[in-house]
KEKOLBA-122769 format. One record per residue (C-alpha): residue in three letters; z, y, x. Coordinates in steps of 0.1 Angstrom, whole numbers, plus 5000, padded with zeros to 4 digits. Layout:
BEGIN
AlaZYX ...
***
This chain:
BEGIN
Unk637354375772 Unk636254455813 Unk637654795827 Unk635055025845 Unk635855275871 Unk634255595878 Unk632355715913 Unk635055965915 Unk637755715906 Unk636955455932 Unk636355735963 Unk640055875955 Unk640755495956 Unk639355395985 Unk639355756007 Unk635755726004 Unk633056016002 Unk631255895968 Unk627955975989 Unk628855736012 Unk629155425982 Unk626055595972 Unk624855506001 Unk625755186005 Unk624455135970 Unk621255245988 Unk621255016011 Unk621854725990 Unk625254645999 Unk627254755963 Unk625354745926 Unk627054895906 Unk626054885871 Unk624255185849 Unk625855295823 Unk624055225787 Unk625055545774 Unk625255795800 Unk623855585828 Unk625955665853 Unk627555495882 Unk630555225864 Unk632355005891 Unk633654645877 Unk637654465891 Unk634254285912 Unk633054585929 Unk636354675940 Unk636354355959 Unk632854405976 Unk634054775991 Unk637254636000 Unk634754366020 Unk633154656032 Unk636154866046 Unk637254556069 Unk633554446084 Unk633154836092 Unk636554816102 Unk635354536125 Unk632354726136 Unk629654516119 Unk625954746105 Unk625854736062 Unk622954556069 Unk624754246089 Unk627554306058 Unk624954306036 Unk623753966052 Unk626553776055 Unk626653576026 Unk622953406036 Unk624453306066 Unk626352986075 Unk629752926089 Unk627952876127 Unk626153206123 Unk628953396113 Unk630853256145 Unk628153386168 Unk628453706148 Unk631953786149 Unk631753626184 Unk629353886195 Unk631154176179 Unk633954026202 Unk632254116231 Unk630554436219 Unk634454526219 Unk635754366255 Unk632754586266 Unk634254906252 Unk637254846263 Unk635854836294 Unk633955116293 Unk637455266280 Unk639755136310 Unk637455266336 Unk636855626318 Unk640555656314 Unk641555576352 Unk639255846359 Unk640156136339 Unk643756046348 Unk642256056389 Unk641356336377 Unk644856466359 Unk646456366398 Unk644456616414 Unk645256916395 Unk648856796402 Unk648256746439 Unk647357136443 Unk650257266420 Unk652457076443 Unk650457186476 Unk650857566459 Unk654357536456 Unk655757296484 Unk653057396515 Unk653057296548 Unk654956926539 Unk655056636561 Unk653356366558 Unk651156026561 Unk647256016557 Unk646055876526 Unk642855726542 Unk641555456574 Unk637955626582 Unk635955846572 Unk631855766574 Unk628755956570 Unk627556126536 Unk624256246529 Unk623456296497 Unk620556096495 Unk622055776501 Unk622755676466 Unk625155396475 Unk627555666482 Unk626755986462 Unk627655666440 Unk631355646451 Unk631455996448 Unk630656046412 Unk633355756412 Unk635855966426 Unk635456266439 Unk638456256457 Unk636656056486 Unk634656316499 Unk635756436524 Unk635256796556 Unk635556596590 Unk636956916614 Unk639356956644 Unk641057226664 Unk639957336690 Unk635857316672 Unk636257436643 Unk632757536628 Unk631757186636 Unk632457066605 Unk631056716595 Unk630656586563 Unk631556216550 Unk632955996525 Unk636555806527 Unk636055416531 Unk639455166544 Unk639655036569 Unk637854696556 Unk635154826549 Unk634654986579 Unk633454786594 Unk630654716575 Unk628455086589 Unk627255126622 Unk629855296646 Unk627355576649 Unk627855686613 Unk632055706612 Unk633556066617 Unk636755946617 Unk639455706621 Unk642955746619 Unk644355686649 Unk648355806636 Unk650455876612 Unk651256266611 Unk650456606590 Unk651156866577 Unk649656886546 Unk648557246525 Unk645957356500 Unk642757416511 Unk640057646489 Unk636957786499 Unk635158036478 Unk631657946459 Unk630358276477 Unk627458426497 Unk628958286530 Unk631858036519 Unk634158166536 Unk637757996528 Unk641058016544 Unk641757726570 Unk641958006599 Unk645158146581 Unk646657796580 Unk645657656611 Unk647057986632 Unk650257906609 Unk651057576618 Unk649657646658 Unk652857876656 Unk654857576665 Unk652957236662 Unk650157136689 Unk647457006667 Unk644556756666 Unk641956646641 Unk641756806603 Unk640656656568 Unk639656806542 Unk640256556505 Unk638456756478 Unk640456776444 Unk638657066418 Unk636357326407 Unk637957576395 Unk638657946390 Unk641558126406 Unk641858546397 Unk638358496382 Unk636558396414 Unk635858066413 Unk636857806447 Unk636557456458 Unk639857296465 Unk640757016488 Unk643856826499 Unk644056926538 Unk645856706566 Unk646156896597 Unk647356586630 Unk650456706646 Unk650156586684 Unk653456756689 
***
């Protein structure tokens, strides 16, 4: 005697909601019998196998229409279908890996901010070779900024602080592809003091760079000032752009 299962039993057994089973039926993937007396859906052991296959293939990323039509495919067509799905997954994997890299950079920016707050004015080398001019209408550079906001840099000099220029950091290898007129700064020394500079997002965009510079100049002669963008966030109810700032130490 054949055994039949009700939709509630199937739902619980496979942990699949009853509406989902009904939807699969509407799409022609499942074909349960209807009871002769009560017209309730009655699933057979064969239906259990079909549902198992549907779950298996859905977990591989196949659509219901593709699962429904699989029995009509040749072995070669099966191989083509699975190859396409594998290619889609590989593309998704690349996208996820790229997204994770960007998230890790942002996490690192937060950590850098905290480190600079806790331990300012540490001597270190600067983490860039060259900075080229950056205009928001320059599409290629704007894409670089979107990929990694930390590339955005502000260039100043201790003796002419108000004369600020803004650019994108590039490697020394990449610098040769830019016209000399677009190069704002090149690395010449490797001795810098670092600290956290913050600029309030309000009228006037006041920042605390002059205060930091005055403190450093009590004991050092200074040259170029490079501020690398970290993130925009709130502090004590006010919104700031935070920068990791490098001040060149001349003596």
